[in-house]
C-alpha positions in Angstrom: 44.3 -16.4 1.8 43.9 -19.0 -1.0 43.2 -17.8 -4.9 39.9 -18.2 -6.0 39.5 -19.9 -9.2 36.7 -17.5 -10.2 38.4 -14.3 -9.1 41.7 -13.4 -11.1 42.3 -10.7 -8.6 42.8 -12.9 -5.5 46.0 -14.0 -7.7 49.2 -12.8 -5.6 50.6 -11.4 -7.9 47.9 -9.5 -9.6 47.2 -8.1 -5.6 51.0 -6.8 -5.7 50.6 -5.2 -8.7 47.3 -3.6 -7.9 48.8 -2.6 -4.7 51.8 -1.1 -6.0 50.0 1.0 -8.5 48.0 2.6 -5.7 50.8 2.9 -4.0 49.9 1.5 -0.6 51.9 -1.9 0.7 48.8 -3.5 2.3 44.5 -3.8 1.6 44.2 -2.7 4.9 45.6 0.8 4.3 42.2 1.5 1.8 40.5 1.7 4.7 41.9 3.8 6.7 39.9 6.8 7.2 36.8 4.2 8.6 37.2 5.2 12.1 38.7 2.0 14.1 35.8 1.8 16.8 33.1 0.2 13.8 36.1 -1.9 11.9 35.7 -5.6 13.1 39.6 -6.4 14.0 39.1 -10.3 14.0 38.3 -12.6 11.4 35.2 -13.2 9.6 33.9 -16.8 11.3 33.2 -18.5 7.8 32.9 -21.8 7.0 35.4 -24.0 4.9 35.2 -24.1 1.4 31.9 -26.2 0.6 30.3 -27.7 -2.6 28.1 -25.6 -4.6 25.3 -27.6 -4.1 25.7 -27.9 0.1 25.6 -24.2 -0.3 22.6 -24.0 -2.2 21.0 -26.8 0.3 21.9 -24.3 3.5 20.7 -20.7 1.7 17.3 -22.5 0.8 17.0 -23.8 3.9 17.5 -20.5 6.0 15.2 -18.9 3.3 12.6 -21.1 4.3 12.1 -20.0 7.3 10.1 -16.8 6.1 6.5 -16.4 4.6 6.1 -13.5 2.3 2.8 -11.4 1.8 1.3 -14.8 -0.7 1.6 -17.1 1.9 0.1 -14.9 4.5 -2.4 -12.6 5.5 -1.1 -9.6 5.7 -2.2 -6.2 7.3 1.0 -3.9 7.0 1.5 -0.7 4.5 2.9 2.2 6.6 5.2 3.1 2.6 4.9 -0.5 1.1 1.4 -1.8 0.2 -0.1 -5.1 -1.0 -1.5 -4.5 -4.1 -2.6 -6.5 -7.3 0.1 -6.4 -9.9 -1.4 -7.3 -13.6 0.6 -10.2 -15.3 1.4 -7.5 -18.2 3.4 -5.6 -16.0 5.8 -8.1 -15.0 5.8 -9.4 -18.4 6.4 -6.0 -20.3 9.7 -5.1 -17.8 11.1 -8.6 -18.2 11.5 -7.9 -22.0 15.1 -6.9 -22.5 14.9 -3.6 -24.1 14.0 -2.4 -20.9 15.1 -5.1 -18.5 19.1 -4.6 -19.5 18.6 -1.1 -20.7 16.1 0.8 -19.0 17.8 4.4 -18.3 18.3 5.3 -22.5 21.8 6.6 -23.4 23.7 7.1 -26.2 22.4 3.5 -27.4 19.6 2.6 -29.5 16.4 3.7 -27.7 14.1 0.8 -28.5 11.3 3.1 -26.5 12.7 3.7 -23.6 12.5 7.4 -23.9 9.0 7.5 -24.6 8.2 4.7 -21.8 9.8 7.0 -19.7 7.9 10.1 -21.0 4.3 8.6 -20.9 5.1 8.0 -17.0 5.6 11.5 -16.8 2.6 11.9 -18.7 0.1 10.3 -16.7 1.9 11.2 -13.3 1.3 14.8 -13.9 -2.2 14.0 -14.9 -2.7 12.1 -11.8 -1.7 14.9 -9.6 -2.2 18.3 -12.3 0.9 19.0 -12.6 3.1 20.3 -16.4 6.5 18.8 -15.4 7.5 15.6 -13.8 10.9 14.5 -12.6 12.8 11.2 -13.4 11.7 8.6 -10.5 14.1 8.7 -7.5 14.5 5.9 -4.6 11.1 6.4 -3.3 8.7 9.1 -1.3 11.3 9.5 1.5 14.1 10.6 -1.2 11.4 12.4 -3.2 9.7 14.5 -0.5 13.5 15.2 0.4 14.2 16.4 -2.6 11.2 18.3 -3.0 12.0 20.3 0.5 15.5 21.1 -1.1 13.8 22.6 -3.7 12.2 25.0 -1.9 15.1 26.1 0.1 16.9 26.7 -2.8 14.0 28.5 -4.9 13.5 30.8 -1.4 16.8 30.9 -0.1 14.9 30.9 3.4 16.2 28.1 5.9 13.4 26.9 7.8 10.9 24.5 6.9 7.7 22.9 8.5 6.2 19.7 8.5 3.5 17.7 10.0 4.4 15.9 13.5 2.3 13.1 12.3 5.3 12.0 9.6 7.0 8.4 9.4 10.1 8.9 11.6 12.4 7.2 8.9 11.2 10.1 6.3 11.7 12.5 8.5 15.7 11.0 9.3 15.9 11.3 5.2 14.5 14.9 4.5 16.7 15.7 7.8 19.7 14.1 6.1 18.5 16.0 2.4 18.2 19.4 3.3 21.8 19.0 5.4 22.8 23.2 5.9 20.0 24.5 3.7 17.3 23.8 6.1 16.4 23.2 9.2 13.2 21.0 9.7 10.6 22.3 12.1 7.7 19.8 13.3 3.9 21.5 13.5 1.7 19.9 16.4 -1.7 18.4 15.0 -5.3 18.1 16.8 -5.2 15.3 18.7 -9.3 14.7 18.1 -8.8 14.5 14.3 -5.5 14.2 13.6 -5.0 17.4 11.8 -2.3 19.7 11.5 -2.6 22.3 14.3 -3.2 25.6 12.0 -3.1 27.9 15.3 0.1 26.0 15.9 1.4 26.4 12.0 0.6 30.1 12.6 2.8 31.0 15.2 5.6 28.7 13.8 5.6 30.7 10.3 8.1 33.4 9.2 9.6 35.7 6.9 12.0 32.5 6.8 10.3 29.7 6.1 11.2 28.6 2.9 8.1 25.6 2.9 4.9 23.7 4.6 4.7 19.9 3.6 1.2 18.1 3.9 0.8 14.2 3.5 -2.2 13.6 1.6 -3.5 11.5 3.2 -1.3 10.8 5.8 1.3 8.8 7.2 -1.4 7.4 9.7 -4.3 6.7 7.0 -6.0 10.2 7.7 -6.9 12.6 4.7 -5.6 16.1 5.0 -9.2 18.1 5.3 -7.6 21.9 6.0 -5.2 21.6 3.0 -6.4 24.7 1.3 -6.1 26.6 4.5 -2.6 25.0 5.3 -2.0 26.4 1.3 -3.2 30.0 1.8 -1.1 30.2 5.2 2.4 29.1 3.0 1.5 31.7 0.4 0.6 34.3 2.3 4.1 34.5 4.1 5.9 34.2 0.8 6.5 30.2 1.2 6.1 27.1 -0.7 3.5 24.5 -0.3 4.5 21.2 -1.3 2.0 18.1 -0.9 2.8 14.4 -0.9 0.7 11.8 -2.3 -0.4 8.4 -3.0 -0.9 7.7 -6.4 -4.4 5.8 -5.8 -6.2 8.1 -3.8 -6.1 10.4 -6.4 -8.9 8.1 -8.3 -11.3 9.4 -5.6 -9.3 12.9 -4.5 -8.3 16.5 -6.2 -5.3 16.5 -7.5 -2.9 18.5 -5.3 -2.2 21.6 -7.7 -6.4 22.2 -7.3 -5.7 23.1 -3.9 -2.7 25.3 -4.6 0.6 22.5 -4.2 3.4 24.3 -5.8 5.3 20.5 -5.6 3.8 17.5 -5.6 5.8 14.2 -4.3 5.0 10.7 -3.7 5.1 7.0 -3.8 5.0 4.8 -6.9 5.0 1.4 -5.1 1.2 1.0 -5.5 1.7 1.1 -9.4 2.3 -2.3 -10.3 5.2 -2.8 -8.1 5.3 -6.3 -6.1 6.3 -6.0 -3.0 9.6 -7.4 -1.8 12.0 -6.7 1.3 10.8 -2.9 1.7 10.1 -2.2 -2.0 10.7 -2.0 -4.8 9.9 1.5 -5.2 10.1 4.4 -6.5 9.8 8.3 -5.5 8.3 11.1 -7.9 8.3 14.7 -7.9 6.3 16.6 -9.9 6.4 21.1 -10.4 5.4 23.1 -12.9 7.1 23.4 -16.3 8.6 26.7 -15.3 12.8 27.7 -15.3 12.6 28.3 -11.4 11.2 25.1 -10.3 12.8 22.8 -13.2 16.4 24.4 -12.5 16.2 23.7 -8.7 15.1 20.2 -9.1 18.6 18.7 -10.0 17.3 15.4 -11.7 16.7 14.5 -15.5 13.5 15.0 -17.3 12.7 13.5 -20.7 11.0 16.3 -23.4 9.5 15.8 -26.6 10.2 18.0 -29.6 10.0 18.0 -33.5 12.6 16.6 -35.6 13.8 18.0 -39.0 10.9 16.6 -40.8 7.6 18.1 -40.6 5.1 15.8 -38.3 7.9 13.5 -36.9 8.6 13.7 -33.0 11.4 12.8 -31.4 12.0 12.1 -27.3 14.9 13.1 -25.4 16.2 14.1 -21.7 17.6 16.9 -20.4 21.9 16.5 -20.4 23.3 14.8 -17.6 25.6 17.8 -17.1 22.6 20.0 -16.5 22.1 17.3 -13.4 23.2 16.5 -10.4 23.9 13.1 -12.3 26.9 14.5 -13.9 28.6 15.3 -10.1 27.3 12.8 -8.1 30.0 12.1 -5.8 29.2 15.7 -4.5 24.9 15.9 -5.3 22.6 15.3 -2.4 20.4 13.3 -4.2 20.7 10.6 -6.6 18.5 8.6 -8.6 18.9 4.8 -9.4 18.8 2.4 -12.7 16.4 0.0 -11.5 13.9 2.9 -10.9 13.9 3.7 -14.4 12.9 0.2 -14.9 10.3 0.4 -12.5 8.8 4.0 -13.8 8.5 1.9 -16.9 6.3 -0.8 -15.0 4.3 2.6 -13.8 3.3 3.5 -16.9 2.2 0.3 -18.1 -0.1 0.0 -14.8 -1.6 3.7 -15.5 -2.4 2.7 -19.1 -3.9 -0.5 -18.0 -6.0 1.1 -15.3 -6.8 5.0 -17.1 -8.7 7.1 -15.5 -11.8 4.8 -15.1 -9.9 2.4 -13.9 -7.9 4.3 -10.9 -11.1 5.5 -9.8 -12.9 2.6 -9.4 -9.8 1.1 -7.5 -9.7 4.1 -5.1 -13.4 3.8 -4.4 -12.9 0.1 -3.8 -10.0 0.8 -1.6 -12.0 3.3 0.6 -14.9 0.8 1.1 -12.7 -2.1 2.1 -10.7 -0.2 4.4 -14.3 1.5 5.8 -15.8 -1.7 6.5 -12.7 -3.1 8.0 -13.0 -0.4 10.6 -16.4 -0.7 11.1 -16.0 -4.5 11.9 -13.3 -4.1 14.1 -15.1 -1.5 16.2 -17.0 -4.8 17.2 -13.7 -6.5 18.7 -14.1 -6.0 22.5 -11.9 -3.4 23.6 -10.3 -2.0 20.1 -10.5 2.0 19.6 -10.8 2.5 15.7 -9.7 4.5 13.9 -8.3 7.2 16.2 -9.1 10.1 14.6 -11.9 11.7 13.3 -11.4 12.1 10.0 -11.9 10.4 6.7 -9.3 7.8 6.2 -8.3 6.1 2.3 -6.2 2.5 3.2 -5.0 3.1 6.6 -6.0 3.4 9.8 -4.9 3.4 13.5 -6.2 0.2 16.5 -5.6 0.9 19.4 -5.6 -2.3 22.1 -5.2 0.1 25.4 -7.9 -1.4 27.0 -7.7 -4.8 25.8 -4.9 -5.2 28.6 -2.9 -6.3 26.0 0.9 -5.2 23.9 0.6 -4.1 19.8 3.5 -6.5 20.1 1.1 -9.4 22.0 -1.2 -9.4 19.2 0.7 -9.5 16.6 2.5 -12.0 18.2 -0.9 -14.1 18.4 -2.0 -13.0 15.1 0.8 -15.0 13.7 0.1 -17.9 15.0 -3.2 -17.7 13.2 -1.4 -17.1 9.5 -2.3 -12.9 10.0 0.1 -10.5 9.6 -0.9 -7.6 12.2 -0.5 -3.7 11.7 2.5 -1.9 12.1 3.3 -1.5 15.9 3.8 2.6 16.6 3.8 2.4 20.5 7.8 3.4 20.2 7.1 5.6 16.6 4.2 7.5 18.0 4.0 6.7 22.1 1.3 9.5 22.8 -1.0 7.0 21.0 -0.5 4.3 23.2 -0.8 0.6 22.3 -1.7 1.3 18.5 -1.2 -0.4 15.2 -1.4 1.0 11.8 -3.7 -1.5 9.7 -3.2 -1.0 5.7 -6.3 -2.5 3.6 -6.4 -2.0 -0.2 -8.7 -4.0 -3.0 -6.3 -7.2 -2.2 -8.7 -8.0 0.7 -11.7 -9.6 0.4 -14.2 -9.4 3.2 -13.8 -13.0 4.0 -10.3 -11.4 5.1 -11.0 -9.0 6.6 -14.4 -11.1 8.6 -10.7 -13.7 9.6 -8.5 -10.8 11.1 -11.3 -9.9 13.1 -12.3 -13.2 14.5 -8.5 -13.9 14.7 -8.4 -10.8 16.9 -10.9 -11.5 19.0 -9.8 -14.8 20.0 -6.0 -13.0 21.0 -8.1 -10.8 23.2 -9.7 -13.4 25.1 
């Protein structure tokens, strides 16, 4: 292998010294722990050395085949939604004191602690909780951490969740809980989508650590029986956990008002652009009590008085008291990028304020209900599948059209429209169905275009 001009470690003598220090004869020995059946035993089919301008041309040619949400009308959500991002969000999170040193450490703070404290405070106001942790990677990891907290706090081995959860999120939950708890699914009412309370009562026991629900649900409908679910959990000595989309709290009561013990959710709607499934940040909120905070494993920003009367300072929980000090053994982890997204979320929330969040929530709900009404006029389509109120997402069924969801989406692409997420594999009981997302970005003309294009696709 030739010596690379910009990689010193590719020089043979340097590599030889490194291998000697590691006490191995060749680099292959470093990968012996990887099972042979999943290792590539042939050389990579790489092109010969190519001038930089030609490499750039090839990469740009490949990337040009993609289309993003700005180039086509998109109705996909399912965890990463198209929302408007105010320009000031990008302006502030690109400032050097945030972009290059956003997590805060022994070097000069430059306002990061305060920005993260403001993020925690505003999320706490939204969900009605006193303490909010540093952000996690996304909602799924925040939910996994919340379930771990419940298992640790109660020392019980079973957690109950709705069967309407995203399969990806359920997988993350199982991974995070590991040997701490078994996760069991509760059936749902097939008319309303709501958690089946009778099935819940049969499965809950003295072994149950917590019941987790989402409001809005992954399938878009609002959970209208949260009060009853919370009471069932508390009567059994279990915790009640709620996952939320923060924008829905402009029109819905905060989870603390219907008995939630721990709240988690996704911060991507708070001023973060869609980007290959991100950018994402999860958050966890709980009461400011030792039994909760000691079980989080996450860092928190706090505020405290200083030696000067009337002067305040910001600091965080010592890393040694958190999973951050044992990342190689930890079941959960945050990331540096999520700190930048949290600062961005703080900018977004401060721009909108309580009134703006309420108006945005109302707009999203009005737009989505207009879309459902218009889609009902398309021959053969049934929407929504569940007789419950919906927020910004809803299910659309194509069983009576004679076309599969996949085929409908292919036809819509030809019209410059990205249809809803195909649920046929994830929820086969729902038949040929898709999950559609409507936000403040979708105008009446956009929705009308979707309906007319869908009618054409089904003819």
